[in-house]
C-alpha positions as CSV (number, residue, x, y, z in Angstrom):
1,X,-1.7,-14.2,-1.2
2,X,-0.2,-10.8,-0.6
3,X,3.3,-12.2,-0.6
4,X,2.6,-13.9,-3.9
5,X,1.3,-10.7,-5.4
6,X,4.3,-8.7,-4.2
7,X,6.8,-11.2,-5.6
8,X,4.9,-11.6,-8.9
9,X,4.2,-7.9,-9.5
10,X,7.0,-5.9,-7.7
11,X,6.7,-2.9,-10.1
12,X,3.0,-3.0,-11.0
13,X,0.9,-0.1,-9.7
14,X,-2.1,-2.5,-9.6
15,X,-0.4,-4.7,-6.9
16,X,-1.7,-2.6,-3.9
17,X,-5.2,-2.6,-5.4
18,X,-5.5,-6.3,-5.9
19,X,-4.2,-7.1,-2.4
20,X,-7.0,-5.3,-0.7
21,X,-9.7,-7.9,-1.4
22,X,-7.5,-10.8,-0.2
23,X,-9.0,-10.9,3.3
24,X,-12.5,-11.3,1.7
25,X,-11.1,-14.1,-0.5
26,X,-9.7,-15.7,2.7
27,X,-13.0,-15.5,4.4
28,X,-14.7,-17.0,1.3
29,X,-12.3,-19.8,1.3
30,X,-12.8,-20.5,5.0
31,X,-16.6,-20.4,4.3
32,X,-16.6,-22.9,1.5
33,X,-13.6,-25.1,2.4
34,X,-13.5,-25.1,6.2
35,X,-17.1,-24.5,7.3
36,X,-19.9,-27.1,7.3
37,X,-22.9,-26.2,5.0
38,X,-25.2,-25.8,7.9
39,X,-23.0,-23.2,9.7
40,X,-22.1,-21.0,6.8
41,X,-25.0,-18.6,7.3
42,X,-24.2,-18.4,11.0
43,X,-20.6,-17.6,10.2
44,X,-21.6,-14.7,7.9
45,X,-24.2,-13.5,10.4
46,X,-21.5,-12.9,12.9
47,X,-19.3,-10.8,10.6
48,X,-21.4,-7.6,11.2
49,X,-22.5,-7.1,7.6
50,X,-26.3,-7.1,8.2
51,X,-26.4,-3.9,10.3
52,X,-25.3,-0.6,8.8
53,X,-24.3,1.1,12.0
54,X,-25.3,4.5,10.6
55,X,-24.9,6.3,14.0
56,X,-21.2,5.6,13.9
57,X,-20.6,6.8,10.3
58,X,-20.1,10.5,11.2
59,X,-17.3,9.7,13.7
60,X,-15.9,7.2,11.1
61,X,-15.4,10.2,8.7
62,X,-14.6,13.1,11.0
63,X,-11.8,11.3,13.0
64,X,-9.8,10.5,9.8
65,X,-10.3,14.1,8.5
66,X,-8.7,15.4,11.7
67,X,-6.1,12.8,12.4
68,X,-5.1,11.9,8.8
69,X,-5.5,15.1,6.9
70,X,-5.7,18.2,9.1
71,X,-3.1,17.5,11.8
72,X,-0.4,15.7,9.8
73,X,-0.6,18.0,6.7
74,X,-0.9,21.0,9.0
75,X,2.5,20.0,10.5
76,X,3.9,19.4,7.0
77,X,2.7,22.9,6.0
78,X,4.5,24.4,9.1
79,X,7.7,22.4,8.3
80,X,7.6,23.3,4.6
81,X,7.4,19.8,3.1
82,X,3.9,20.5,1.8
83,X,1.5,23.5,1.5
84,X,-2.3,23.7,1.6
85,X,-3.8,24.8,-1.7
86,X,-4.9,28.4,-1.4
87,X,-7.2,28.2,-4.3
88,X,-11.0,28.1,-3.4
89,X,-11.6,26.6,-6.9
90,X,-9.3,23.7,-6.1
91,X,-11.2,22.9,-2.8
92,X,-14.6,23.2,-4.6
93,X,-13.5,21.2,-7.6
94,X,-12.1,18.4,-5.3
95,X,-15.4,17.9,-3.5
96,X,-17.0,15.6,-5.9
97,X,-13.9,13.5,-6.7
98,X,-13.2,13.1,-3.0
99,X,-16.8,11.9,-2.5
100,X,-16.5,9.4,-5.4
101,X,-13.1,8.2,-4.1
102,X,-14.5,7.8,-0.6
103,X,-17.3,5.6,-1.8
104,X,-15.0,3.5,-4.0
105,X,-12.4,3.1,-1.2
106,X,-15.1,2.3,1.3
107,X,-16.2,-0.6,-0.9
108,X,-12.5,-1.7,-1.1
109,X,-12.1,-1.1,2.6
110,X,-15.1,-3.4,3.2
111,X,-13.3,-6.2,1.3
112,X,-10.4,-5.9,3.8
113,X,-12.5,-5.3,7.0
114,X,-14.7,-8.3,6.4
115,X,-11.5,-10.2,7.2
116,X,-9.9,-8.1,9.9
117,X,-12.6,-6.7,12.1
118,X,-15.4,-8.9,10.7
119,X,-13.9,-12.4,11.0
120,X,-10.6,-12.2,12.9
121,X,-11.4,-9.6,15.6
122,X,-14.2,-11.5,17.3
123,X,-12.2,-14.7,17.3
124,X,-9.1,-13.1,18.9
125,X,-11.5,-11.5,21.5
126,X,-12.4,-15.0,22.7
127,X,-8.7,-15.5,23.6
128,X,-7.6,-12.2,25.0
129,X,-9.3,-9.0,26.3
130,X,-11.0,-6.8,23.7
131,X,-8.4,-4.1,24.2
132,X,-5.6,-6.5,23.6
133,X,-7.5,-8.0,20.7
134,X,-7.7,-4.6,19.1
135,X,-3.9,-4.3,19.2
136,X,-3.3,-7.8,18.1
137,X,-5.5,-7.6,15.0
138,X,-4.1,-4.1,14.3
139,X,-0.6,-5.5,14.4
140,X,-1.5,-8.4,12.1
141,X,-3.1,-5.9,9.7
142,X,0.2,-4.0,9.8
143,X,2.1,-7.1,8.8
144,X,-0.3,-7.5,5.9
145,X,1.3,-4.3,4.4
146,X,4.9,-5.4,4.8
147,X,5.3,-7.4,1.6
148,X,4.1,-4.5,-0.5
149,X,6.4,-2.0,1.4
150,X,9.5,-4.2,1.4
151,X,9.2,-6.1,-1.9
152,X,7.6,-3.7,-4.3
153,X,8.3,-0.2,-5.7
154,X,4.7,1.0,-6.0
155,X,3.5,1.2,-2.4
156,X,4.8,3.9,0.1
157,X,7.8,3.9,-2.1
158,X,9.2,7.3,-1.0
159,X,11.7,7.2,1.9
160,X,14.0,4.7,3.6
161,X,12.5,1.3,4.1
162,X,14.1,1.3,7.6
163,X,11.9,4.2,8.6
164,X,8.8,3.7,6.4
165,X,8.1,0.0,7.4
166,X,8.2,0.5,11.2
167,X,6.2,3.7,10.9
168,X,3.5,2.0,8.9
169,X,3.5,-0.9,11.4
170,X,3.0,1.5,14.3
171,X,0.3,3.5,12.5
172,X,-1.8,0.6,11.3
173,X,-1.5,-1.1,14.7
174,X,-2.8,2.0,16.4
175,X,-5.5,2.5,13.8
176,X,-6.6,-1.0,14.5
177,X,-7.7,0.2,18.0
178,X,-10.0,2.8,16.4
179,X,-11.3,0.3,13.9
180,X,-12.0,-2.3,16.6
181,X,-13.7,0.4,18.8
182,X,-16.0,1.3,15.8
183,X,-16.8,-2.4,15.2
184,X,-17.7,-3.1,18.9
185,X,-19.5,0.2,19.3
186,X,-21.7,-0.3,16.3
187,X,-21.9,-4.1,16.0
188,X,-21.3,-3.5,12.3
189,X,-18.3,-3.8,10.0
190,X,-19.7,-1.0,7.8
191,X,-18.6,2.0,9.9
192,X,-15.1,0.4,9.9
193,X,-15.2,0.2,6.1
194,X,-16.2,3.8,6.0
195,X,-13.4,4.8,8.3
196,X,-10.9,2.7,6.3
197,X,-12.1,4.3,3.1
198,X,-11.8,7.8,4.6
199,X,-8.3,7.1,5.8
200,X,-7.2,5.8,2.4
201,X,-8.9,8.8,0.7
202,X,-7.0,11.3,2.8
203,X,-3.6,9.7,3.3
204,X,-2.0,11.6,0.4
205,X,-3.8,14.9,1.1
206,X,-6.9,14.3,-1.0
207,X,-5.5,16.6,-3.7
208,X,-5.8,19.6,-1.3
209,X,-2.1,20.0,-0.7
210,X,0.9,20.8,-2.8
211,X,3.9,18.6,-2.2
212,X,7.1,20.6,-1.8
213,X,9.5,17.9,-0.5
214,X,8.3,14.3,-1.2
215,X,10.9,12.6,1.1
216,X,10.3,15.0,4.0
217,X,6.6,14.7,3.6
218,X,6.8,10.9,3.7
219,X,8.4,11.2,7.1
220,X,5.8,13.8,8.3
221,X,2.4,13.0,6.9
222,X,0.7,10.1,5.0
223,X,0.9,6.5,6.0
224,X,4.5,6.6,7.0
225,X,4.4,10.1,8.6
226,X,5.4,10.6,12.2
227,X,2.8,13.3,12.7
228,X,0.1,10.9,11.4
229,X,1.4,8.1,13.7
230,X,1.5,10.4,16.8
231,X,-2.1,11.6,16.2
232,X,-3.5,8.1,15.8
233,X,-1.5,6.7,18.7
234,X,-2.9,9.5,20.9
235,X,-6.5,8.5,19.9
236,X,-5.7,4.8,20.4
237,X,-4.4,5.5,23.9
238,X,-7.5,7.4,24.8
239,X,-9.7,4.6,23.6
240,X,-7.7,1.9,25.3
241,X,-7.6,3.8,28.6
242,X,-11.0,5.5,28.7
243,X,-13.1,3.8,26.0
244,X,-16.5,3.0,27.5
245,X,-17.4,0.6,24.7
246,X,-15.1,-2.1,26.2
247,X,-15.9,-1.4,29.8
248,X,-13.4,-3.0,32.1
249,X,-12.6,-5.7,29.6
């Protein structure tokens, strides 16, 4: 589905938006075309949609704020490719739009995560350890982004494809560890959707930074930024090595 969208709409800004619900569409197709009627409720009961997992929401928001916004754009500020807005009015005026964006992108994130961490993750976990499953699903999620990056001009379009594509693959794979940890920790897909929404809200600085050099910034912060990748990889390593949620699995 994503490949079709990328080929059909290579220059349309709506292309990245309409690819997000495709995992939900895939799960719906599996439900109605591949699952017997008597087992459909059972399938959806196992996706983690019935529990809100509210205790995991704070970490689902705070971690992206630190790893996606503060550290990468702090590095970009030091290197001169971006600068934090010094106006208090800007920070105050951005509060409500950021909240609205977080809510809307959490809903969109849910349409993705119902497929990745809701449906796919538990099934991969039946074949390999939970730690490996986190990496496998994260890697597949990274591949999901490749048609948009390589075939369109409207998604992560700044910078060399030879750098941007591998950087995004590494970042999304590592982020998959955090998302899987949240899912297994809470037993719910909702904290993962909140984290996914927070990440997408903050990837471009949330309107709190001034871009000085777009290309340099693309290699430093954001979805293709090295500082972003390093931050998320560090968290993934900690979770894989010391995460108590997975025990010795």
